[in-house]
N, C-alpha and C positions, 0 to 999 in steps of 0.2 A: 519602441513603445508606441501605442496607438491611443487616440482619443475617440470618444464615442461619435464625434462629428468629423473625424478625419476623413478626407476625401478618398485616399487610397484604401482605407479600411472599408468605407462605404462601397467601393467598387468590388472588393472581395466579397462582401455580403451579397451584392446583386448577382455576381457571377455564380456564387454557390447556390443561391436560391433557384437559379435556372438549371442546375445540374440534376438531370433526371436520374442518373445513376444513384446518387446519394439519397434522393427522395424516395426511390423505390426500395432501397435497402431499409430506410427508416420505416416506411409503411409495412414492410414485411416483418420487421422487428416488433412493431406494435401489434400486428395480427397474432404473432406467436405469443406475445405478452398476454393478450386476451385469452388465448387457449390455456396458458399457464395459470392464470387467475381462476379459470373454471375448474382446472384440475386440483389446484391447491388454494382454495378461497379462505385462507387462514386469517386475513385481515377482518373479514366479516364473521367468520366462525372459528375463532382461535381454539375452541375445544377440540376441533378435528385434528389438531397437532398431536394429541395424545394417541390417535389411531395410527400414526406413522410407524411403519415397520422398517427394519434395516434395508430391505429390498426397495421400499418406496423412497428411501433417501438416496441410495446409490446402488445401482445394479447394472453395470455396463455390458450386459449380454446382448448379442446381436438380435435386433428386432424389438428390443424393449424401448418403449416411448413414454413410460409412465413414472419414471423416477425423478425426484425433485431436482437433483443437480444437473440432469441433462438439460432441463429448461433454464436453470440459472446460468450455467456456463455456456451452452451451445445454442439453444433455440432462441434465446433473447440477446445473442451476441451483437446483433445489428443496432441495438439501442444502448448497449453498455458492455464493452469488451473487458474481460478479465485477463490479466497477464500474470499467471501464477506458475506456469511451467510444469506442473505435475498434478496428477489426480489423487495423490496420496492424502491430501487434505480431506477429500470427500470420503475416502475409506475411513479416515479417523472419525469423521462425523457419524458414520455408520457404526463404528465400534463404540463410540461414546454417545450412544443414542439418547440417553436421558439428559445428559448435559446439553446436547444439541437441541432437544425439544424445549428445554427451559430458555435457552438463548433465542430460539425462534419465536417464542411467545413474547419476548421483549422486543424483538425486531418488528413485529406486526402490531405492537401496542401503540398507544397514543403518547408514550413517553417522549420527552424532548430528543431531538436528533443526536445531540452529543451523548446523552445517557445511553441510547441504544448502542452506539459504537463503543462506548467505554465500558459496556458490560464485559464480563469475563470470558470473552471469546478465546483468549489465549489458553484457557483450560483445555481446549482441544488443540492438539499439536497441528501447526500449520495455519491456524486461524488467527494467530497473533501478529506481531510486527505491524504492518500497515493496515491490517484487517480488511483487505480488499474484498474477500469473499463476503464478509459481514456487510460491507457497504453495498455490494451488489444485491444481496438479499433485501436489505432495507430499501434500496432504490426500487426493486420490483414491486414492493408493497407501498411505496411512497414516491411515485414517478414524478412528483413536482420538484424533487431535488436533482442535483447534477449527477449524471453517471460518469463521473471522473473519480476513479477510485485510488489513484496514487497521489499521496501528499506532495511529492516532488512535482508532479504535473500541475497540481493546483497552484503551487507556488510559481511555477513557470508561467502559467496563463495570467496570474495576477500581476506578475512583473510585465508581461507583454501588454496588458490592458492598463498599465500604469496605476495599479491599485495599491495603496499603502496599507498592506495587511498588518504590518507591525504596529502602526499607529491605531488601526481599527481594533487590534487585539487588546490594546490598553484601554481604548474607549469602551469596548464591550465588556471585557472581563476584568479590567483593572489590574492586569499583570502583563509581563513581557511575553511576546509570542512564543519564545523558545520553551517556556515552561507550561504552555497550554497542554491539556490532554489531547490525545489524538482525535477524540470526538469533538472537542471544542474547536480544533483547527478545521475539521471538516465542516462544522456548523458555520464557522467564521467565513470560510471561502464561499460556501453556498450563499450566504447573505450578501457579501460584497460583489461577487460575480453576477449573481442574478439581479441585483440592484442595477449594475451596469447594463445588463441585457434589457431591463425594463425601460431604459432611457432612449432606446433606439426603436423606431417605429417598426422596422422590418424584423429585427431580432425578437422584439416583444411578441410577435405573432408565432414564432417558431416554438415547438416543444423543446424541452431541455436536452433531449437526446440529439436532435438535429443540430441544436446550437453547439453542443459538445463536439459533435463530429466536425462542425465548421472550424472549431478551434484546433482540433487535432490535425486536420487536413492543411490548414493555412499557417499554423504556428507549431509545427511538430516538435515536441521536446526531444532533446538528444537522449539517447539510451546508453547506459553504462555498459561496458564490455564485460561479458561473463564467459565462463569456461565453455568452449565449443564442445557440445555433447557428442558431436560426430567423431571426435578424435579421442583416443585413449589418453588419460592424464599421464604426464611425464613420471617415470619411475623415481621414487625418492627413497629407495631401500637403504642407502647409507645413513639416512636420517631416522630410520626406524619406521617408515611408512612405505607401503607398496606404491602409492601414487600421491599426487598433490592433494591437499586437504579439500574435502567436499562437505565436511561436517565441522561445526564449531568446536566440538570436543578435540578434533585433530589440531586445530589452531592452538588450543590450550596445551595439548601435548607438546607441540613444537616450542611454544613459549617456555614450558617447564624445562626444556633441554637447553635453551639459549638465553634464559632470563638474565644471567650474569653479564653476558656479552652485550645485551641490550641496555645495560645500565641499571638493572634492578637486582642487586645481589641477594635480597631476602624477599621471600613470599610470605606475607602475614597470613593470608587465607584466600582460598578459592571457594566460591559459594554459588548457590543456585538462584541468586537474585541480583538485581542491578545495584551497583556495578558488580561485575563478575569476580573481580579480584582486588585485593588490597596488598600492595607491595611497598618495599622501601627502596628509594633510589640511592645513588652513590653518596648523596649528602645526608643520608639517614632520615629523609623525610618520607612520610607515608604518602603514597599516590594511589588513586583509584583507576582501575582499568576495566574496560568493557571489551569482550572478544567478539569478533564477527568474521565470517568468511570474506565478505566484501564490505568495504567501508560504507557503501551506499545502503547497507542493511541496518545501519545504526538508527534507532528510532526511540531515543530517550531524551531526557532533558540534558543538553550538553553541559550544563553546570554541575551535573551529578557525577562526572568523572573527569580525570585528567588526561587519559590517553584512550584512544581506540587502537587496539592491537588486532590487525586483520591479516588475512593471507594476502589479499590483493587490494590495493587502493584504486578504486574505479571512479573516483570523483575528481572533477577538475578543481583547480585552485579557486575559481569563481564560486563553485558550488560549496566548497568548504568554508569560504569566507561568508557567503550568504547565509549558510546554516549556523554559522558561528560555532563550528565543531571544535572539540579539543584536538590536541596534537595526534596525528595519525602515524602509526608505525606499521609499515607493510613488511611482514616476515619474508615475503617473496623477494622484495627489493634488498632487504638486509642480508639474506642468505646468498644472493647473487654477488654481493660485494664482500 
């Protein structure tokens, strides 16, 4: 943990400020941001959003430089990096163009930050969960916010900076941090981390992209382990699947085959809303279950379910405790035993 006046922390700040490599990357990122705003000036002229075509949203053909998500994901990477792993979310925005246009209008509006993020981005497949793409879009039109798009990373940096975000959640919203909406959490972290930044003379001169880079370089969050895409998944044909689960529905399928052995003899219902399933345990008590591929993908109120049933538990005990998550059952671990 650091304090705003901590000498070691001050030394890290001074060293980073002299680093020409990061300074040049930051400057290049802002140069591209200026070009992006000229191409897509939706904050000043939101009516132009109606003129967007599918090709203007996403069209990754060689030589194309004029589509929206090229600038959101690639050209402005140096001031705010997205970690989404796949371009399918952009194809979905192209397919659901009217929904995307309506959400984009909210993103560039003067609505409160939390309301922009809590808009129904999940109506476009891939834009839900932690809503990182939505946050990047909002940042590009509101660069005074932090370009830190993962909630886990914001929690990590708040812990590093010794900021009591749980108490601040109660002070600001009058409720427990764990039941805040995703937008409220993002708004909360922006307020407390930027307030911390403003109390240091050097940090206060930095733009928020450079400050965020400083945090990532000096206090890098640990990353969960995911399936290595370079290798073929292990065959699971004896269980009715060709390979390890890569979709949530496949986790549901495996659960349906082994629910009795897992201690849930009866399935009351499986549905398309949180929590995903209601079951009965061996004591004939109803329990609520949420299904995920990885436990780290859980992004709901932990009080709303009793179990997370996932393929792989990629969280540490410390992360589980800090997030106050319900009991996690890893099907991968259960099947191995």
